[in-house]
PDB file as gemmi writes it, atoms N, CA and C in Angstrom:
CRYST1    1.000    1.000    1.000  90.00  90.00  90.00 P 1                      
ATOM      1  N   MET A   1     101.803  95.612  86.426  1.00  0.00           N  
ATOM      2  CA  MET A   1     101.694  94.493  85.531  1.00  0.00           C  
ATOM      3  C   MET A   1     100.991  94.906  84.260  1.00  0.00           C  
ATOM      4  N   ASN A   2     100.988  93.995  83.331  1.00  0.00           N  
ATOM      5  CA  ASN A   2     100.378  94.275  82.037  1.00  0.00           C  
ATOM      6  C   ASN A   2      98.868  94.435  82.165  1.00  0.00           C  
ATOM      7  N   GLN A   3      98.351  95.518  81.638  1.00  0.00           N  
ATOM      8  CA  GLN A   3      96.906  95.735  81.590  1.00  0.00           C  
ATOM      9  C   GLN A   3      96.502  95.689  80.134  1.00  0.00           C  
ATOM     10  N   ASN A   4      95.787  94.658  79.740  1.00  0.00           N  
ATOM     11  CA  ASN A   4      95.291  94.604  78.377  1.00  0.00           C  
ATOM     12  C   ASN A   4      93.794  94.363  78.416  1.00  0.00           C  
ATOM     13  N   SER A   5      93.173  94.196  77.277  1.00  0.00           N  
ATOM     14  CA  SER A   5      91.723  94.067  77.228  1.00  0.00           C  
ATOM     15  C   SER A   5      91.215  92.855  78.003  1.00  0.00           C  
ATOM     16  N   SER A   6      92.093  91.885  78.236  1.00  0.00           N  
ATOM     17  CA  SER A   6      91.688  90.676  78.940  1.00  0.00           C  
ATOM     18  C   SER A   6      91.937  90.756  80.439  1.00  0.00           C  
ATOM     19  N   GLY A   7      92.639  91.787  80.895  1.00  0.00           N  
ATOM     20  CA  GLY A   7      92.934  91.929  82.312  1.00  0.00           C  
ATOM     21  C   GLY A   7      94.401  91.678  82.600  1.00  0.00           C  
ATOM     22  N   PRO A   8      94.794  91.797  83.862  1.00  0.00           N  
ATOM     23  CA  PRO A   8      96.198  91.624  84.236  1.00  0.00           C  
ATOM     24  C   PRO A   8      96.638  90.164  84.163  1.00  0.00           C  
ATOM     25  N   LEU A   9      97.895  89.941  83.860  1.00  0.00           N  
ATOM     26  CA  LEU A   9      98.462  88.599  83.814  1.00  0.00           C  
ATOM     27  C   LEU A   9      98.874  88.173  85.208  1.00  0.00           C  
ATOM     28  N   LYS A  10      98.780  86.874  85.477  1.00  0.00           N  
ATOM     29  CA  LYS A  10      99.289  86.318  86.729  1.00  0.00           C  
ATOM     30  C   LYS A  10      99.711  84.876  86.489  1.00  0.00           C  
ATOM     31  N   ASP A  11     100.546  84.343  87.361  1.00  0.00           N  
ATOM     32  CA  ASP A  11     101.009  82.963  87.228  1.00  0.00           C  
ATOM     33  C   ASP A  11      99.829  82.011  87.129  1.00  0.00           C  
ATOM     34  N   GLY A  12      99.939  81.054  86.209  1.00  0.00           N  
ATOM     35  CA  GLY A  12      98.915  80.032  86.061  1.00  0.00           C  
ATOM     36  C   GLY A  12      97.831  80.357  85.050  1.00  0.00           C  
ATOM     37  N   ASP A  13      97.786  81.596  84.545  1.00  0.00           N  
ATOM     38  CA  ASP A  13      96.791  81.964  83.530  1.00  0.00           C  
ATOM     39  C   ASP A  13      97.098  81.277  82.209  1.00  0.00           C  
ATOM     40  N   LEU A  14      96.048  80.918  81.488  1.00  0.00           N  
ATOM     41  CA  LEU A  14      96.211  80.466  80.114  1.00  0.00           C  
ATOM     42  C   LEU A  14      96.318  81.716  79.256  1.00  0.00           C  
ATOM     43  N   CYS A  15      97.251  81.721  78.311  1.00  0.00           N  
ATOM     44  CA  CYS A  15      97.423  82.903  77.483  1.00  0.00           C  
ATOM     45  C   CYS A  15      97.678  82.516  76.041  1.00  0.00           C  
ATOM     46  N   LYS A  16      97.470  83.487  75.167  1.00  0.00           N  
ATOM     47  CA  LYS A  16      97.750  83.328  73.742  1.00  0.00           C  
ATOM     48  C   LYS A  16      98.638  84.488  73.323  1.00  0.00           C  
ATOM     49  N   VAL A  17      99.702  84.185  72.588  1.00  0.00           N  
ATOM     50  CA  VAL A  17     100.621  85.216  72.122  1.00  0.00           C  
ATOM     51  C   VAL A  17     100.032  85.845  70.862  1.00  0.00           C  
ATOM     52  N   THR A  18      99.884  87.172  70.876  1.00  0.00           N  
ATOM     53  CA  THR A  18      99.236  87.880  69.777  1.00  0.00           C  
ATOM     54  C   THR A  18     100.202  88.674  68.917  1.00  0.00           C  
ATOM     55  N   ALA A  19     101.471  88.764  69.317  1.00  0.00           N  
ATOM     56  CA  ALA A  19     102.461  89.528  68.557  1.00  0.00           C  
ATOM     57  C   ALA A  19     103.858  88.986  68.855  1.00  0.00           C  
ATOM     58  N   GLY A  20     104.799  89.361  68.023  1.00  0.00           N  
ATOM     59  CA  GLY A  20     106.185  88.982  68.253  1.00  0.00           C  
ATOM     60  C   GLY A  20     106.558  87.658  67.611  1.00  0.00           C  
ATOM     61  N   THR A  21     107.728  87.163  67.984  1.00  0.00           N  
ATOM     62  CA  THR A  21     108.293  85.952  67.417  1.00  0.00           C  
ATOM     63  C   THR A  21     107.408  84.725  67.619  1.00  0.00           C  
ATOM     64  N   HIS A  22     106.748  84.630  68.752  1.00  0.00           N  
ATOM     65  CA  HIS A  22     105.971  83.444  69.099  1.00  0.00           C  
ATOM     66  C   HIS A  22     104.479  83.606  68.816  1.00  0.00           C  
ATOM     67  N   LYS A  23     104.119  84.532  67.966  1.00  0.00           N  
ATOM     68  CA  LYS A  23     102.712  84.814  67.634  1.00  0.00           C  
ATOM     69  C   LYS A  23     101.981  83.521  67.246  1.00  0.00           C  
ATOM     70  N   GLY A  24     100.790  83.340  67.839  1.00  0.00           N  
ATOM     71  CA  GLY A  24      99.972  82.169  67.548  1.00  0.00           C  
ATOM     72  C   GLY A  24     100.141  81.040  68.539  1.00  0.00           C  
ATOM     73  N   LYS A  25     101.194  81.067  69.344  1.00  0.00           N  
ATOM     74  CA  LYS A  25     101.412  80.020  70.341  1.00  0.00           C  
ATOM     75  C   LYS A  25     100.601  80.343  71.594  1.00  0.00           C  
ATOM     76  N   SER A  26     100.360  79.324  72.400  1.00  0.00           N  
ATOM     77  CA  SER A  26      99.622  79.526  73.643  1.00  0.00           C  
ATOM     78  C   SER A  26     100.169  78.599  74.710  1.00  0.00           C  
ATOM     79  N   GLY A  27      99.801  78.884  75.956  1.00  0.00           N  
ATOM     80  CA  GLY A  27     100.258  78.071  77.063  1.00  0.00           C  
ATOM     81  C   GLY A  27      99.924  78.716  78.391  1.00  0.00           C  
ATOM     82  N   THR A  28     100.631  78.280  79.424  1.00  0.00           N  
ATOM     83  CA  THR A  28     100.409  78.744  80.784  1.00  0.00           C  
ATOM     84  C   THR A  28     101.486  79.755  81.173  1.00  0.00           C  
ATOM     85  N   VAL A  29     101.065  80.870  81.753  1.00  0.00           N  
ATOM     86  CA  VAL A  29     101.993  81.919  82.185  1.00  0.00           C  
ATOM     87  C   VAL A  29     102.772  81.443  83.403  1.00  0.00           C  
ATOM     88  N   GLN A  30     104.087  81.650  83.359  1.00  0.00           N  
ATOM     89  CA  GLN A  30     104.968  81.359  84.490  1.00  0.00           C  
ATOM     90  C   GLN A  30     106.000  82.471  84.597  1.00  0.00           C  
ATOM     91  N   ASP A  31     106.598  82.606  85.737  1.00  0.00           N  
ATOM     92  CA  ASP A  31     107.772  83.452  85.938  1.00  0.00           C  
ATOM     93  C   ASP A  31     107.610  84.870  85.395  1.00  0.00           C  
ATOM     94  N   LEU A  32     106.728  85.649  86.003  1.00  0.00           N  
ATOM     95  CA  LEU A  32     106.573  87.059  85.654  1.00  0.00           C  
ATOM     96  C   LEU A  32     107.767  87.833  86.211  1.00  0.00           C  
ATOM     97  N   HIS A  33     108.310  88.717  85.401  1.00  0.00           N  
ATOM     98  CA  HIS A  33     109.482  89.482  85.832  1.00  0.00           C  
ATOM     99  C   HIS A  33     109.422  90.887  85.243  1.00  0.00           C  
ATOM    100  N   LEU A  34     109.636  91.885  86.080  1.00  0.00           N  
ATOM    101  CA  LEU A  34     109.702  93.262  85.622  1.00  0.00           C  
ATOM    102  C   LEU A  34     111.170  93.617  85.421  1.00  0.00           C  
ATOM    103  N   SER A  35     111.557  93.913  84.184  1.00  0.00           N  
ATOM    104  CA  SER A  35     112.957  94.182  83.872  1.00  0.00           C  
ATOM    105  C   SER A  35     113.395  95.556  84.387  1.00  0.00           C  
ATOM    106  N   LYS A  36     114.687  95.818  84.318  1.00  0.00           N  
ATOM    107  CA  LYS A  36     115.228  97.106  84.751  1.00  0.00           C  
ATOM    108  C   LYS A  36     114.616  98.258  83.967  1.00  0.00           C  
ATOM    109  N   THR A  37     114.276  98.003  82.715  1.00  0.00           N  
ATOM    110  CA  THR A  37     113.723  99.052  81.860  1.00  0.00           C  
ATOM    111  C   THR A  37     112.211  99.198  82.021  1.00  0.00           C  
ATOM    112  N   GLY A  38     111.608  98.373  82.876  1.00  0.00           N  
ATOM    113  CA  GLY A  38     110.187  98.497  83.166  1.00  0.00           C  
ATOM    114  C   GLY A  38     109.268  97.647  82.321  1.00  0.00           C  
ATOM    115  N   HIS A  39     109.818  96.749  81.517  1.00  0.00           N  
ATOM    116  CA  HIS A  39     108.994  95.876  80.686  1.00  0.00           C  
ATOM    117  C   HIS A  39     108.713  94.565  81.405  1.00  0.00           C  
ATOM    118  N   LEU A  40     107.479  94.086  81.293  1.00  0.00           N  
ATOM    119  CA  LEU A  40     107.092  92.813  81.887  1.00  0.00           C  
ATOM    120  C   LEU A  40     107.501  91.683  80.954  1.00  0.00           C  
ATOM    121  N   THR A  41     108.290  90.737  81.463  1.00  0.00           N  
ATOM    122  CA  THR A  41     108.644  89.549  80.691  1.00  0.00           C  
ATOM    123  C   THR A  41     108.038  88.338  81.375  1.00  0.00           C  
ATOM    124  N   ILE A  42     107.644  87.360  80.570  1.00  0.00           N  
ATOM    125  CA  ILE A  42     107.041  86.151  81.124  1.00  0.00           C  
ATOM    126  C   ILE A  42     107.619  84.930  80.437  1.00  0.00           C  
ATOM    127  N   THR A  43     107.511  83.800  81.100  1.00  0.00           N  
ATOM    128  CA  THR A  43     107.811  82.508  80.504  1.00  0.00           C  
ATOM    129  C   THR A  43     106.478  81.836  80.260  1.00  0.00           C  
ATOM    130  N   VAL A  44     106.307  81.276  79.066  1.00  0.00           N  
ATOM    131  CA  VAL A  44     105.080  80.565  78.713  1.00  0.00           C  
ATOM    132  C   VAL A  44     105.420  79.091  78.581  1.00  0.00           C  
ATOM    133  N   LEU A  45     104.663  78.239  79.271  1.00  0.00           N  
ATOM    134  CA  LEU A  45     104.839  76.793  79.204  1.00  0.00           C  
ATOM    135  C   LEU A  45     103.747  76.227  78.314  1.00  0.00           C  
ATOM    136  N   GLN A  46     104.148  75.633  77.180  1.00  0.00           N  
ATOM    137  CA  GLN A  46     103.184  75.039  76.268  1.00  0.00           C  
ATOM    138  C   GLN A  46     102.784  73.644  76.758  1.00  0.00           C  
ATOM    139  N   GLU A  47     101.693  73.105  76.227  1.00  0.00           N  
ATOM    140  CA  GLU A  47     101.211  71.783  76.634  1.00  0.00           C  
ATOM    141  C   GLU A  47     102.239  70.688  76.389  1.00  0.00           C  
ATOM    142  N   ASN A  48     103.072  70.843  75.344  1.00  0.00           N  
ATOM    143  CA  ASN A  48     104.069  69.810  75.022  1.00  0.00           C  
ATOM    144  C   ASN A  48     105.329  69.914  75.882  1.00  0.00           C  
ATOM    145  N   GLY A  49     105.356  70.857  76.834  1.00  0.00           N  
ATOM    146  CA  GLY A  49     106.479  70.997  77.750  1.00  0.00           C  
ATOM    147  C   GLY A  49     107.517  72.023  77.329  1.00  0.00           C  
ATOM    148  N   THR A  50     107.379  72.572  76.145  1.00  0.00           N  
ATOM    149  CA  THR A  50     108.313  73.587  75.653  1.00  0.00           C  
ATOM    150  C   THR A  50     108.042  74.920  76.343  1.00  0.00           C  
ATOM    151  N   ARG A  51     109.125  75.587  76.748  1.00  0.00           N  
ATOM    152  CA  ARG A  51     109.011  76.903  77.371  1.00  0.00           C  
ATOM    153  C   ARG A  51     109.626  77.945  76.446  1.00  0.00           C  
ATOM    154  N   PHE A  52     109.074  79.157  76.476  1.00  0.00           N  
ATOM    155  CA  PHE A  52     109.679  80.279  75.774  1.00  0.00           C  
ATOM    156  C   PHE A  52     109.382  81.549  76.545  1.00  0.00           C  
ATOM    157  N   LYS A  53     110.243  82.535  76.355  1.00  0.00           N  
ATOM    158  CA  LYS A  53     110.073  83.830  77.014  1.00  0.00           C  
ATOM    159  C   LYS A  53     109.535  84.830  76.006  1.00  0.00           C  
ATOM    160  N   THR A  54     108.692  85.737  76.479  1.00  0.00           N  
ATOM    161  CA  THR A  54     108.139  86.787  75.639  1.00  0.00           C  
ATOM    162  C   THR A  54     107.775  87.984  76.505  1.00  0.00           C  
ATOM    163  N   LEU A  55     107.475  89.077  75.882  1.00  0.00           N  
ATOM    164  CA  LEU A  55     107.053  90.272  76.603  1.00  0.00           C  
ATOM    165  C   LEU A  55     105.581  90.169  76.972  1.00  0.00           C  
ATOM    166  N   GLY A  56     105.239  90.677  78.129  1.00  0.00           N  
ATOM    167  CA  GLY A  56     103.855  90.649  78.588  1.00  0.00           C  
ATOM    168  C   GLY A  56     102.905  91.391  77.676  1.00  0.00           C  
ATOM    169  N   LYS A  57     103.395  92.437  77.001  1.00  0.00           N  
ATOM    170  CA  LYS A  57     102.535  93.202  76.099  1.00  0.00           C  
ATOM    171  C   LYS A  57     102.141  92.407  74.857  1.00  0.00           C  
ATOM    172  N   ASN A  58     102.825  91.307  74.578  1.00  0.00           N  
ATOM    173  CA  ASN A  58     102.555  90.496  73.392  1.00  0.00           C  
ATOM    174  C   ASN A  58     101.543  89.392  73.635  1.00  0.00           C  
ATOM    175  N   VAL A  59     101.005  89.283  74.844  1.00  0.00           N  
ATOM    176  CA  VAL A  59     100.079  88.195  75.133  1.00  0.00           C  
ATOM    177  C   VAL A  59      98.753  88.731  75.659  1.00  0.00           C  
ATOM    178  N   GLU A  60      97.731  87.902  75.547  1.00  0.00           N  
ATOM    179  CA  GLU A  60      96.458  88.211  76.178  1.00  0.00           C  
ATOM    180  C   GLU A  60      95.961  86.955  76.887  1.00  0.00           C  
ATOM    181  N   VAL A  61      95.221  87.160  77.942  1.00  0.00           N  
ATOM    182  CA  VAL A  61      94.705  86.052  78.732  1.00  0.00           C  
ATOM    183  C   VAL A  61      93.636  85.345  77.924  1.00  0.00           C  
ATOM    184  N   ALA A  62      93.752  84.030  77.822  1.00  0.00           N  
ATOM    185  CA  ALA A  62      92.753  83.235  77.099  1.00  0.00           C  
ATOM    186  C   ALA A  62      91.635  82.861  78.043  1.00  0.00           C  
ATOM    187  N   ARG A  63      90.437  82.910  77.563  1.00  0.00           N  
ATOM    188  CA  ARG A  63      89.270  82.527  78.382  1.00  0.00           C  
ATOM    189  C   ARG A  63      89.186  81.025  78.470  1.00  0.00           C  
ATOM    190  N   LYS A  64      88.868  80.513  79.663  1.00  0.00           N  
ATOM    191  CA  LYS A  64      88.769  79.071  79.884  1.00  0.00           C  
ATOM    192  C   LYS A  64      87.467  78.526  79.415  1.00  0.00           C  
TER     193      LYS A  64                                                      
END                                                                             
């Protein structure tokens, strides 16, 4: 799984997107998936109910 300065990602974590198309958005981590090429992809559920997919390397765990 993704190892970043905030620690490994897991379902239910609050996260903030720090890079990529969705930079600046935040939400709850859902649906972790390791692709065929070895990249971690996740679905992020925002408070307003909107979901988006992003790479695990583009997010960091937000402190509660």
